[in-house]
N, C-alpha and C positions, 0 to 999 in steps of 0.2 A: 660486453653488451653493447650493439649500435642499436640506435633508435632514431626516430623521427619527432623533433619536437615543436607542436604548432602551439599558437595562443592567439585568441582575439580576444581584445578588453570589450566588456558591455558597457563599459563608460567609461569617459575622459576626466574623472576628477580628480583631481589631487588632494590628497587624505595626508593626515597626519599619522603618522606610524607607532608614535609613543611620546609621549609626555613626557621625560626622563626626569627633569628639573620642574615641580611644579608652580605655577603663574608664570608672571611675566618674566621671567628670567634669561639672562643673557650667557648662557655656556652651552655654547651652540657642540652638535658634534663636529669632528673634521677627521683628517686622515681617512677619508673614505675610499676604499679598494673591494674590488668584486674577489672572492674566492669561492669557487665551486657552484657559482650561481647566486651564492649569498651575498651579501654586504657587510663588510667588516668596518666598524669605524672604533674610535673613542672621542670621549667625552672632556671639555674642561670641565673644573669644578672650583667652588668657592675654596678662599684659601683655608687650611687646616683640615680639608677634605680629600679622601682617597678619590683618585681618579680608576676608572674601568676603561676594559677592552669588551666591546661588542659586538654582535650578530644578528642579523636580521633577514627573516625571508618579505617582510613589507607587510606582516599582519602584526598585532600588537603580541599577542600569543609567542609566535616567534620571534620573537625580538628580545634578546638574554644574554646577560653577562658571560663573558668566557672568562673573564679573569680580574683582580681588582691590584692596586698597587699602592703603595705607602702614602701619609698624607704629604701633600704638595708635591707628590713623583706626577711628571707629565710624559705622557706619551708623544713623540715624535718621531718626523721621518721613516716614515712606513716604505716599503716596497715588496712587491710580491716576485718570489724567485724559485724557482723547482715547485710549484704550487704551494707554496707556504709563503707566510707574510712575515716580513723579519721588521723591527721594530727600536727606536731607543727608549729608554726608562730612565728618568732620574730628575733629581732636585736643581736647580739652580745654584750654581758653586759647590754641589756636591757628584759623590760617584753616579757614574753611569753605568748603565750597561746593555747589551743588546740580547733582546728577546726575540722570542716566533711562535704564531702560533699556526695549528693545522685547521683552525677552523672549530674545532672540540674544545681547545684549552689556550693556555700562553706557557711558555716553558722558556729558562734561562738559558739562554747560551752561554755568555759568559759577561764576568762581573770586567770593564773595562780599568776602572780605576780612576775614571779621566774626571776633572772637572765641568768638561765642556760637551756638549753631547756631540756626537758620531758625526753630525752634517749629513746630507741628501747620500742615500746609498744608491750604487749604480753596478749594476750587473753586466760583468764582461768576463768573458771566457770560462763561464761556469762558476764564477765567484762574485761574491760582493764586495764590493771595493767603499772605501769611505776615510774620511779624511778627519783625526783628531788626535789629543797628545793623549797619553794613558800613562800608568805608572809600570806597563813593560814594553811601550815601544811610543815613538814620536812618528808623527805624519801620517803619512797613508797606509791605512791597516786594509786588509781582505780577510775574506771570511767563507769558508764551505759549509758554514750553517753549524760546524761542531764547536766545541769549546776547544779542542786541539788546535783546529784548522782555523783559529781566529787569532790572527799573529798583525804584528807589525811587517807591512810591505815592502816600504822605502822610507829611509830617514828624510824625506822630504814634505814637506809642508805645501801642498795644495792650496793657493790663493785665488781659486776659482771654482766652480763646478767640475766633475767630472765628466768629459763627453766621450762616447764612443762612436767612432768613425773609420769604418773600412775594418784593418784588421790591428786598430789602435784604439788606444784610450787617452785624450788630450787634457792638459792642465795646467795652468799657469803655475810658477813658482817664482820666489824670489832669491836672487843670488847678487852678493854686494856687486861683486864683478860687471857683472852685465844688467843688472834688474830683475824686474819682473818680466818672465819670455815664456815663450810657447813650449811646452816640453810633450812628451807623447811617453807610453808604455805601450810593450806589447805582450805583456805578463810575467815578464820576468824583470829581475834587479839590475841585470846588465842590459837590457833591453829599455830600460828608464833613463831616459837621456832628453838635453835639452834638442829641439827641432832646428832653431834657427836663433839667433841674436838680430832680432828684427830692428830693433834700433839701436845702433852699437853704441857699443859704452856701456855705463853703469846707469844709464836711464833707460824706466821704465816704455816697456811698448803700449801699454796702455791697451791690452787686449781686452776684447768682450765680446758679448753674442756669440759663442761658438757654437755651429749649427753643423748636423752632419745632411749632407745633400747626396745621397748613393755613394758613399765612401769617401767622398771628398770635403774633407772641415774647412766650412768658410766661416770669416770672422770680420771682425772691426781692428783693426791695428795703427801704430801710428810709426813710420820707419825713421822721425826726424827730417823727414825731406817735405813729404805730401802732407802731412797732417794726417787725421784720423778718416781713414780710406777701408773700401771692402778689400778683403784680402781672402787668399785660399790655401791649402797644403794639402799634401798627399801623405806626409808623413819624413820627408826628404828636405835638407836644406835649399836645394835646386828646385824644389817644387812646391815650394812657401813662398810665394810670390803676392804682388798688389793685382786684382783681379781689376781694377781700373780708378783712375785719379777722377773721381767724379766732380769734386768741387775742386778746378784747377786752381792755385796760386799760391803754391809753398806752404810751409810749416804750418801757418796759422790759417789755411784754409780747409775748416773739417767739415768733412762729411758727416751729419747726424741722421746715422742709421737705426731703426728700429724694428722689430717685429719680423726679423729674419725667418723666412717660413716656406718649405718645402713641399711644391706641388708638382706631382710625377718628374721630379727631376731637375726644375728649373725654381730657381731660388727669386723668393718675393721680399717686399721690404718696403718701408716707408720710409723716404728720404726729407730729412728736415721738419717741417711743420704739416705739406700739403701736400706733397708729393710720392706716387708709388712708383715703383720701378721693381724689374725683373732684370736677372743676370742668368746665363747659361754657363760663367765661367771665364768667359771669353771679354776682351776689352771693348770690340764689337759688337758682341751679344748680350752686353750691359745697358740697358736702355730705360728710357721712361715710359711708362704705361699709361699713366692717368697726369696731366696737369694739372698745377694747381688751381684748387678752386675754395680756397679758404676754408676749409673744415679736412681737418688732418686723418687720414687713414689710419683704424686704428683695430686691434684686435684680429687681426690676419688668421684664418684657419682655410685647411684644404678640407673641402667637400667635395669627396668623391674625382676628386681632378680638376673640380673647378676652386678658385681662391675665392671667398667670402671675407669681406670687412666692414668697416663700419666707414661711411665717408657722407659726401652730402652737399650741400650749396646753401649759401646764405640765406637763400629764398626757402629752403626745404628743411635745414637743421641736419645732425648727423642721422644716418638712417642705414638699413642694412643693406648692402651691394653686392656685388659680383663682378668678374672677369673673366674673360677666356683670354688675357694676355695681351688684347689689341686696345688700343685706345678707342674703337668705334665700340667694341664689345665691353666696354667698363661700363654697367646701368647699375641705376637704382632697382632694386627689388622690389622695394616698396616703401611708399611715404607713411611710414607706422604711426606718427603723431603730423595729423594735417593742420593743425592749428598754426598756421602761418610759418615761423622759423624756430616751432616746438620741438623740442629733443624727444626722438623716437628711442633710437639707442639700438646698439648691437653688441652685447654685454655679455662675457663670459661663455662666448659659444661650446658647444659640445655636439659631436657627430653619432648620430646614430643610423645604422645603414646610409639610406639616401636624405637623410632629414637632420636640420641642423635646429637645435634648440640654445634657447639663449634670452637674454634677460633684455624685456624692452615695455616700453610705458606708448601709450595713447593719447595721451592727454586729460582722460578722466579714469582710467581704473587703476593707476598706480603704477607702478613697476612688477611686473607678472611674466611667467612662462610662455615664452612663445616660440613658434617652430615655422618652418619653411623647407619647401622641395625646391627653391630657386624660382617661383612663381609668384606673379603676385596675388593669385587667387589662393596659392597654397601657404601662405604667410599669414599666420593667424595667430592668435590669441590662446594659448590652449587652456587654459580655466584663470575664471577671477577668485584667486585663491582667497585673498587677504579682502573682503568685496568692499567695492567702491573704491574711491582714492586714494586709500592706505597702499602702502607699499609693502607686498610679497617679498621680495629682493632674492628670490632664488640664485644659490651658487654652491659651487661642490659637485656640480651636475655627474652624476657617475651611476652608469649600466648594471645591473647585476641579475642574470635571468633574462626576463621579458617584461623588467621595472627598471623604471627611472628613478632614482633616488638625489633629493636634492637638501639642502638647509634652507631653511624660509624660516618666515617670521609673521606671527601674527599678534594682535592687541593681546587677545587671551593667552597665548601660548608662549610668546616669546621664542626665540629661537629655537628651531627644534627639527626633527627629522621629518620628511615630508616623501610621499613615494606616486608615482603614476604610472599606471599600467599602458606601457605601450600598444598603441593598438593594431591590429593584425600584422605583429612581429612574427616571421616565420623562420625558425632557424635549424639547420641538422645538428646534431650534438656526438662528439664520440664519448663513450659511456655516460650518456644524459649530461655531462658536464659543461661540455667544452663546446660553446658557439659557433657557429658557422656560418657566417653570409654572404652570397652571392647575387651581387647585381650590378648594373640592369640585368635582368634576364627574364623575358628575350632579350638580346643587345644587338648592336649593329656592329662588334665586332671588339670593341673595348668593353671589357667590366670589370671590375672590384670584386676580388675576394677579402674579407674582412674574418681575421680570427679574433680569438683571446689569446693573450699573453702566452699562456700554458702552450699553446700549438704553434710558436714560435721556431724554427728548425725543422718543422714537418715537411713531408716529402709530398709534393704534389701532382699528378700524373692526369695528363687528358688524353681520352680514349675517343675514337669514333664507333660508331654503333655495331660497327662488325670487327671492333675488339682490338683494331690497329692502335697503337700506341703513338700519338701525336707530337707530344710532348713532356718532357719533363724539368720541373724547378723547384725551390725551395723556397719554404715561405719565411722571408728572413724579416716583418717587420707585421705588424697588425693588419695593415692594410697594403695588399699587393695587386696591381694592374696588369694585367695580360691582355693578349690581341689574339683572336682566332678569325678566320674566314668563314664565310657561309657555311654553316651546317650545323646538324645536333651531334652533341658530344656526351660522353661521361667523363665527369671531373671526380678524381677519387684522392682524398688525403689520407696519408699513413704515419701515425708515429707510435713508436714503441709497441708494435704489434696491434694498433686499431686501427680500425679502418673506419670512413664512412665517404659517402658519394653522393653527386647531384647531377641530374641532367642540366647542361646546357644549352640555349637555342640562339643559335646567332643567325640576325634574318638578312 
């Protein structure tokens, strides 16, 4: 069944979904993920109590328990994969297990016999990979979602998160003769190899912040000559090179780089305490965007091809800012807290369509949920949930269907699950479950296609109104940017025999 789903909220209030623990308790919901238009989450619990896995449609009646686990068992490292959510269950220092839910119940995949949790689950080449030690294998494991298919993959212990870039999955591991260096796997044991001994000899290369930029891996590393600097890799030793010696002066002249962020194939990052930089992967193309103004750029996020971040000056305090990649185009969107140097903030940003939601405070209402479309007028507090100057402190923002869920706190309920009905959000769906957003529409040529994770790998085709195919491409990530010349088109998305379409207007 193909349908068009449209929703218009009649109010903008942020509402309590369910008080899971009565009174002002502080066992907040966690591991929030969307599955088939519903929110799935788990809860911490007091010592000696059972933990539970829940689902919610944003209503009290529709918020129910999918399954419970034994006393002091904890759920962690949830990950969506093939329209299921997999997660680790275990007690500190005791046996850990891999579980799965389809949104109707919770089911054991396999007991790992491990005394350490699985670690973050990573999807790579239609399998889940994770790092742990167990009774049947050590190091990196993989799972196809079945007990028989949950096995030790390589007797190598990753010392970093597993990061997918291009056709490889990268990680670091320690070998006595070379130290802690960059490794990769192509999904085979034979193809699991060290990429390069960046810091020759047994000294660690201090690799961190591995980030994929359109199939190229960027990261911070130390080669023993230039100090910690920006590097990149295509998976070969020859193609693993320093991008730029940003802070010249030898091995002790480190560049402190943070918040590596992909914006339409350009890497943005914060240097030191106060500078914003960008890089196209070349020495000449690695340049300063925003000079120091004594307020550190933080919380970098891609909002539909524009970098938003927290910045400011000593006179304004830290506020919401954006950049088009030029110094002149780097501006403060709004001084939210206008009381002198008061801190407004741009905390825990989360993108929905063309809007970024975040935590901020205006000096009188405490930390509440705010939203911005990139204009001063369109940057406003959503709702004063914890009324007055008290802090609501929204976090863990997660969109499911046409609702934005979050964890917040009030004096009466403590930390609980809240929901906001996203106003005037329209989306196409395949079988009523997979959101598809296209924006801006109409556009001036560039437009974004935003999909649910379940649609990654879908085929997209653009047709003229006469039925002539203009282009084909694959949706390889949740947000894909495309360009069309002036005209009216039909965008068709197809996966597993299901199709949906949407008209595009380019002015």
